[in-house]
C-alpha positions, 0 to 999 in steps of 0.5 A: 534211923531210931524206931520207937514201934514194937518190932515183931520178932520171929525165931526159927530154931526155937527148941535149940538152946540159942532159940530158946535163950531168946525166947527168955531174954525177949520177954524182957524187951521192951521194945519187942513182940515174939510173934512166932517160934518156929521149928521143923521138926516140931511144928503144931505141938506146944513148945512146952512140951518140950521146955515145960519152963516156958508153961503160961509164957509161951502159949502158943504151939511151934509154927512150920518153917514158911517164910511167906506166912513169917513175914505176915507175922514179924518184922526181924528172924532171929535165925537158930539154926544149926550150920547149913541150915541157915545157908538154905533159909536165909534167901528165902527169908531176906526175898520175904522182906524179913530182916534177919540176924543169923547165929549159925556160922553160915554167913560169918566168913566171907571166902566161900571156898575157907567156908567149905573147907571148916564147916563142910558144907555148901557155901552160900552165895558169895552175894549173900556172904559179902551182904551179911554184916559181921555183928560183933558189936564192941568193934563193928557196932557202927556198920550194923546200924539200919542193915538188914542182914547181921551175921552174929558172930561165933562163941569162942571168937567173942571172947577171944577177939574182944580180949586180943583186938585192942591190944593189937591195934595199939601194937603192943603184942605180936599177932603172930605169937598169939596162943588161945587156950579156949574152953566152954561149956556142955551147952556150946555143942547144943541140944543134940544128944551125942556120946560128947555130951554124955553124962558119964562122958563129961562129969568130973572129965575134961578133954580138949577137941577139935585141936586145930580143927575148931571152925571157929579159927578162920572166923578169928583170924579173918577178924585179925587179918582186918583190924592187923591190915596184914594175915594173922594165924593162930593157935587156938585149941578147944577144951570141953569143961563139966559144966552148962554155961560159960566160954573162957579165953586164955590167951598169950602173946608176946610183947612188942615193948615193956607194958604193966599190966596197969598199962593194959588195964588203962589201955582197955577200959579207954577202947571199950568206955561206952560199950557198956558189956565189957567190964576189965578188971582191977590188977591182980583179979581175973574172971570167972565164968560164974561171974558173968553166968546169965548175963551179957557181959564179957570180963576181961583180966591181965597178968605182964610176965617180965620175965618171958615178955608176955602177956597173958589175957584172961575173957570170960563170957556166958555162950549162950548170951553173950556169945550167942542171944544176948550179943543177937539182941545187942544187935537188934537194938543197933539195927533198929537205932535203939540204945544198945543195952535195952533189954539186957541190964540183968545182972549175972547169976550167982552163986 
């Protein structure tokens, strides 16, 4: 059922990068009113104290995390909290009668034991893991309509899965051959201070991290297994690059037949027809992170190597937008029966 009324929204975790990006984007949404910005660590403090760019834009103090109080002023809650926090908070939000879109990784994996292995936190209840609808909009968009609880995909999986699923569903590539080489800007690690994100450590540097141990590996494998109907495992290596925003996933796969770059372009354009935020590049043109910065777009390009019988698929997104806040709003639009692109049709920032 499509709602035409203004929806009241609360944002939990408003002092993180994902939360503050939600504020930026929702300010321009024609059917949303932000009624509460929430932080457990900074309640009672103006949000502009931590984010001066919001001066005279958000004119209220940060609220504390009280689900019953949130339910008095909001219809939908975005939970932009770290993993391990949402697992404890979301049940109370749902019990208070709120719709929830969770941006953490706590509800993406359906197997609690797999979650505990990779995230190192106690798993949410099996009932909640089953209830959470995985909101990869371009793939499972029909499933998020009219639901109360959506788990927003991770940033790396969003870029990776959009780049791989059409070719895998078509049977053009061998899922057993997948190698995923992924790079992210430092905003992906959040606003908390750490040695990894220290300027002297990341400036003029390029390094791999969590090799074969990144928590997004089982998320990618879970979705690809669902798509293929067979168990899929991947080699997935993440790198940190000295830029603020952006993700590039460069994916390599063995072809199961003879296909050209033109074939891939035609396949992907047909697959994503009607999906406004996936853009397929022309032959010989490959996307760069700068070309999607600040936007909800995912841009994809291809290179086929007949010598090795492999295809290289390059997929780029802005990790804070399409990889987090933008896709969460896309999920809100689908949840409420609105146009998928409502409030998200802005041009990438360039240069």
